[in-house]
C-alpha positions, 0 to 999 in steps of 0.5 A: 499499500503506498501513500504520502502522509502531507502535514501543511497548514494549506495555502500553497502559493508557488506552481502546480495546483496541489489538487491537480498534483494530488489527483495525479497521485492517485491515478499511480497508485498512490493515496494521499492523506493531509493532515492541517495544522490550521492558522486562525481566520480567513488564512486558515479557513483557506487552508482547510479547503485546500487540504480537504480538496487535496485529500479529496483528489488524491483519495485518502481523507483528511484530518485537522489538528491543533499542535496538541492533537497532532502526533495522536491524528497523524498516528490515527490517519496513518492506519485508518487510511490502511483500514479503509484501502485493505476494505475497499480491496474487500468490498471489490472481491465481494463484488467479484464473488458474490455480485455485492460490496455490501458486508451486510449481504453475507451470512453472519458467521460469514461477516465475521471472518471477513472483518476480522481478515479485514482487522488482520491485514491492518496489522500484517500488510506491507505499508510505504509511506512517503511523510511529505513536510510543509517546511514554509516560513508559516510552520515554524510556530509548528515545528515542535510539534511537528518533530513530535508528531515525526517521533510518535509516528515512527513509534506507531510504525514499529509497533505493526506487525507487518513491514513499513518502509518510510522515506521523508520529504520537506519542502520548500528545499531552499527558501524562494524555489519550488524544489522539495528536499528528499530527508530519508530515502526508503528504509525499514530503519523505523527507529533511525527516521527522526535523524534528519529533524535537527536539520529540519528548518522552517523558511521561504514559501510554499510550493505544496504541488511541486512537492507532491509531484516531487514525492510522485517521481520518487515513487516512479523511480523506485518502481513502487508508483504504477504498482496498484494494490492488485496483490489484494485481489483475491485475497478473500477467496479463502472465506466468501463462498 
C-alpha cells in the first residue's frame, strides 16, 4: 500500500495546484492523506479548504489538528487509511465473487470472518509511507509539534506486525524555490527516521503542488508508483463461498 502523508497548513502559493498533483498521485496508485495544522481567521479557512480538496483528489483522508493533537492525528490517519484501503479491496473482491460489495449481504458467520480478515491485514500488510512536511515560513511556530508527531509516528509504525517502509521529504528545499528535499530514502529502520529532525528548518514559500509531484516521481523511480494494490485482489477467496 503506497501513500503520501502530507503535513501542512495549506495555502500553497507556488507552482502547480496541489489538487491536480494529488489527482495524479491517485492515478498512479498512491493515496494522498493530509493532516492540517491550521491558523485562525480567513487564512485558516482557506488552508482548510485546500487541505480537504487535496485529500479528496488523492483518494485519501484529511484531518485538522491543533499542535497538541498533531501526534495523535498523524498516527490515527495512517492507521485509518490502511484499514480503508483494505476495505476497498475487500469490497471489490466481494463484488467480483458475490455480485455485491455489502458486508451485510453475507451470512453472519462469514461476515465475522471478513471483518477479522480486514483487522488482521491492517496490522500485517506491507505499508509504504512517504512523509511530506510543509517546511514553509508559516509552519515555523509549529515545528516542535511536527517533530513530536514524527517521533510518535515512528513508534506507531514500529508497533505494526507487517513490514513498514518510510521516506521523508520537506519543502521548499530552498527559501524561494519550488524544489523538495529528500531527508530520508526508503528505509525499514523506522527508529532512525527522526535523525533528520535537527536539520529541519521552516522557511520560504509553500510549493505544495511541486512537492507532491516530486514525491510521485520518487515513487516512479523506485518502481513503486505504477504498482496498484493488485496483490490484495483475490485475498477473500478462502473466506467467501
